[in-house]
Every structure is written in structure tokens, then in C-alpha cells.
N, C-alpha and C positions, 0 to 999 in steps of 0.2 A: 504494500500500500504506500501511498505517497507520504512524504515526510510531513506534510502539512497536517496529517491526521494526528500528529503528536502535539499539536498546539491547540489552545482553546478556540481557535477560529475555524475548526473543522465544519464541514457541511453536515447537517443532520442526516442526509442520505446522499449517496453518489454512486455512479457506475464506474468501476475501476477495472483495469487490465493488469494482471500480475506478471512480473518478469519471470523468465525461465530460471534464473538463479535464485536459490533459496535465500530469503531475507527474514529477519526476525526483529521483534521489538515488544514493548508492552506500553500500556497507557492507562490513565486513571479514570477511564469511563468504560461502560459496557458497550459491547458491539455485537451486532447480528450480521452475519455474512451469508448471502444466498447466491447460489450458482445460477448464472443466466445462460452461459454458453461455454462450450469447451470443458476442460478439466482444470481444476486447481487442487493443490495439495496443501493441507494444513497440519501443523503439529502444535497442539495446545497442551502445555504442561506435560509433554512426553507422550500424549495420545494423538497418533497420526491417522488421518483418513483423507480420502479424496472427496472433493466437493464438486458435484456436477449439477446440471440443471435439475431443479426440483428438490435439491438438497441444500443443507446449510450447516452453519455452526454458530454456537453462542460463545463469545469470548468475554468472560467476566473481567471487571476492572482489575488492572495490575497483573493479569495472567501473562506469563511468558508464552509467546506463540511465534511460530515460524510459518512461512507460506511461500509458495511458488506457483507459477502457471505452466500449463502444458500447451504449447502452440497458441493458436488464437483462443482467447478466453475472456470472459467478462463476469464480474460478480457485482452484486448489489450490496453495498455496505451501509448499514444503519448505525449511526453513532449516537448513543444515548447517554448523556451526562447524568450523574446521580441527581442533580438538582431538578432535572426534568420530571423525575418521578413524582415529586411533591405536587406539581401543578397538573400534570397531564394524565397519569395512569393510575389504575388501581394498585395499591400497595401489595395486596395479596397476589395479584396476577404477576406483578414484577418480581416479587420474592420467589414465586414458583419458577418463573421463566429463567431468571438469572441465579438460581440456587447454586449452580455450578456450571463451569464450561462444559460443552459437549456438542454432539452432532445430532442432526435431525432430518427427517423427511417432511415434505410439505404435501398436503393433499391437493387434488386437482383443482378444486375451487380456489385455493390460495395461489396456485401457480398461474391461473388465468388472471387473477387480480394483479399479480406482480408483473405479468407481461404487459398489461394495460398501463400500469403506473410507470414502468421503466421506458415504454415507448414515448410517453409524454415527457419524461425526464430527458431522454436522449434528444428530443426535439427542442428542449428549452434548458440546456445545461447550466445556465447562469441564473435561473430563477430560484432564489433562495426560499421564497415562500412555498413554492412547489416542492422543493427538497424537504422542507419541514413538514408539509402536509403528507408527503409520502411516508415519512417515518411515523408520524402520528397514526395514520391509517393502518399501517402494517403492525405497529405495536399493539393496537387495539384488537386486531383479529388474530395475531400470531399464536397466542396461547390456546386458541380454539382449533387451530388447523395444523399444528405441527405435531409430529410423532417422534419422541426421543428414541434414539437408536441405542439399544442395549446390546452390548457385545460380550455376553457370557458365553465363552466357548463351549461350556458344557451343555447349554440349552439352545444356542443360536442355530437356526436353520436357514439356509439360503432359500430364497424364493425362486425355485426352479422354473415356475411358470413365466416369470418376468425374463429370466435368462433365456429360456427356450424361445420365447416370442422374439426377443432381440436377435438371436442367432438366425432364426428363420427369415427375419426381415432383412438381414444383411449378409446372407450366404454368398452373394456374388462378390463380396469384398473381403479384404483381410480383416479378421476380427482379433483384436489384441486382448491379452489378459487384463490390461489396465481398463479397457472399455467395459469388459464384463464386470470387473471389480467395482467400477463406478456405478453400475446399475443397482448394486446392493450396498453401496456406500462403504466400501472397505478398501484398505490398501492392498496392493498386489500380493504381497507375501502372505498376509492373513487370509485373503480370498483364496489363494492357491491351496493353502493348507486345508481350509474348511471345505473347499470344493472337492478335493480328492478324498477327504474323510467322508463326505456325504455321498458322493457318486461312485467312488472307487476308480475314477479316472482323472487324469490331469485335464485342465481346461482345453489344451490343444487336442488331446485324444478325443474329448467329448465333442468338440466342434467338428473334427474330422469325421467322426461317426455320423453326425447330423448331416454333413455334406453328402456322405456316401448313401445314407438312407434315402435322401431326396433324389440322388442320382439314380438309385435303383428303381424308384417309382417312375422317373422319367424314361428310363430304359424300357421298363415294362409297358408303360401306358401312353407314351408320346411317340411322335414320328421324328423327334430331333435326332440329328446325327450324334455320334459319340463325342465329336469335337464340340458341338453345341451344348451337349449335356455337361461336359467338363467346364465350359465357360459359364453356364447357368448356375453351377454349384460352387463357383469360386476357386477352381483349380488353376494354377499358373500355366499348365500345359496339358495337352491330351495325354502325353506319356506319363506324367506324374499322376494324373487321374486314373489311367489304366492300371498302373502299378498298385495304387492304394485300393482300387476296386477289387482287383484280383486277390490281394492279401485278405480282404474281408470276406468276399463271397466265393472264392475258390476258382473263379474263371474270369476271363477278360469281359468287358462290357458287351462287345459284339457277340461273343458266344453265349453270354448270359441271355441276351435278347433272343437269339435263335432258339435257345432251350426253354424260354419262358415267353411264348408268344402271347400277345394281348387277346383277351376273349372277344 
């Protein structure tokens, strides 16, 4: 975040792009960070996680935190000084919200509201009244719409429906572990460990199997050529597709199609 956030003259809310190099600081006011686009990484008092669109983190006053961005990224930062609590917000709600630093998900309704507010902010970046109004609005609704992320490794279960849906929607492209980890609000190493523990496969193995399952369906049910099937399921080349398909199903795609004609 920009150095001006360390001074009393910060904006109540602003849209910020984080640098690729990890930076760190602390400040004497509470802060809400909400992902708008791309990926950002935060470490708050030693607890690290990715912050992607629809996700965020609470940084309590004077908490040591570090942050960096991955490629093109934007976050919405709400800066809330302690004295604002007295005039603007319910003490009980604020106490609950900033009881401790942590990470959270936002429900769909809150995400739609944030999209509308940030579009207006982007169009009028110097409007201080708008900046203050956005913070006031979001602080009033945040406690009703965010879901704290609890990372008890003994009980935490990955939402495989969300992961499977993302994989199926992006099978034609490269899918990275960091992208999958961001879906469930985890760092890469923690996600990799939990994923293998829960599924018995690494993320790479799991995505590859999903590609091949779709490829088998296309081989059986479509008129696409083997090359077109390879391209449609995200393989870099027909040869790499053929090798992977043969390892899983015991025969090359062309022979598999001959042996399993469509009804």
C-alpha cells in the first residue's frame, strides 16, 4: 500500500494496486482489504493467505502485516480510524468485526455492492466525500455479509464443488495451483497439503484426470478430431494428449474411439 496510508491524511477508502515485491508495515487504525481483481498475498501477524476477488482480510490497528501483488491486481482498502467508531458505527458490531485480524469470504450480495461502489470510485478518484460514503456503507453491511475463514486443519474441508466448477470452466487453459488455492482462500503450500489429504491426488494429477475424463467423453460422443479434442481439453500438443490418454485408458484416443463407437 502507498506510504500515505501511514499518515493521518489517508482516504477513508481507495482502490490500490500492490507491487510484486513483498512490503510490510503497521498503522494505528483498523483496515479492511477486499480483493477486486487478480491475486494479492497477505501475511498478518504470521498468518498468510491469498486475497482474491470476493475475499478479504481484516487488519486490526498496530498489527504487523506484509503484502504483495501477483501480476495485474486491485484491492479495495477501507481505512477506519478508532475515533470513527464513536460517531458512525455500532460498538458491538465493530468489536465483533475487529476482534482480531483474519481473513474472510464475502457473499454474492456484498460482492455486487462492492462492484457498484468501486466503479463509481474509479470514475471519481478524487472525490473524498464519495470515498467516505463508500467506507460508511460497507462498514454498515460488512458484519452481515462476511464469513470468517476458519483454518482448523483437523476439520477444514475444501469445497470441491467450487474447485471442480472452476476446472471445468477453464480446461482449455493452464490452471495453476495458486489459482485453485485462491478459490478457497488458502496459500499454495497449505492448499496443496489439504488437497492431497482430501482427494488422494496432487492438484496437477487431479486437473489432468479432469482433462482426460472430458477428452474421453468427446472421443466417444463428438465428431472432433483427436487434435481438436486435445486443444479443447487444454493439452499443449496432440502427442502429449495421446500419451496421457493412453496411460489412463490403456489405448490411444483413435483406437479408443474405434473400440467404443457412439450409439
